N, C-alpha and C positions, 0 to 999 in steps of 0.2 A: 778314260782320261787320267785317272789317278795312276794307273800302271803304265801309261804312255804306250799302250798296246796299239801300234799302228795298223796291224791286220784287222783287229776288231773295229777300230775307228773307221777304217776304209769300208768295212761291211755295213756299218751303221749310218754313214753319211751318204746321202744321195749325191750322184755325180752332178746334179743341178743345184746343190746346196747354195742358199743365199743366207749369209750370217751377218747381221748388223751388230757390231760390238759396242761396248760401253762408251767408246770415243766417237761413235757414229760412223765408223768405217764399214764399208760393205766388203765382205770377204767371201771366198768360195771354198770348196772342199780342199783344193790343193794348198791354199793358204793355211787352213786349219791343220792339215796333216804336216805341213812344213814346220809349223811352230813346235810340234812335238819331235819331229825327225831331227831338226837342227839343235834341239836342246834349248831353244829360246824360252819355252814354257816347260817347267817341271813342277808338277803338283805333289805336295807331301800330305795334304789333307783336303777332302772334299765331303763336306757334310750337307746332305740334301734335305731340305725342310719344306714344309707347306706345299707338297706336290699335289696337284690336281690334274686329272685326266678327263678331257671332254671328247667323247667320240663324235665324229662328223660322218655319219654313215658307217659302212662296214670297212672302208679302206682309208680313212683319215682320222687323225686325232690331234688335238691341241693339248699340249702339256705346259702347265705353268708351275714354277717352283722357285724357291729361294735356295741359294747355295752359299755356304761359308767356305771359302777356299784359302789355302795357304800354300806357298811354294816359292818358286823363283821365276822372275821374268827378266830375261837377259842378264842373269846372274844376280839380280837384286831381290832380296827377300821381300815378300808381301804377304799380307793377310787382309782379306776383303770379303764383303758380302755383296752378292749380285742377285738380281731377279732375272729369270729367263722365261721367255715364251718360245716354245718349239712346236713346229708343225711336222707331224710324221705321216707318211703314207705307206700303205701296204703294197709291196711289189712282189713279183715272182720270187725274188731273193729274200723276202721277209720285210720287216718294218725298217724304214730308212728315214732319216731326218732330212726334210726338204727345205725348211726355213727355220731360222732362229733369230731372236732378238735378245740382247743383254743390256741391262742398265744397272748402275750402282745403286745401292740402297742407302 
C-alpha cells in the first residue's frame, strides 16, 4: 500500500474481495486497485499498530489492526487513524484478502 505496488496488491487481494470503507461504501478489488493506479490515493506513511491474528482452521485467518496513515486523497493531504478487520484465506496462489472492513478511530 505504501509503495503503491499494484502487482503486489493484485497478488494479495482476492478476486472476490469485499471491502467496506470508513464511509460505509462497499468496494471490490478493481475499485481498490484503481485508487492506487489513478493516483487518487497516495500514502506517505502507514504505521501498523495493535495487530492481532486469529487463525480459523488451516486456511483462514482474521486480522485486526490499527493503522495511522498519512498521504493524499484526490490531491488533498490527510492524516488519520483507522481500525481494520481483514479476512484472509489460503489459496493455491498463497494468502489472499477476501474481506475487509475499515472504520475511523
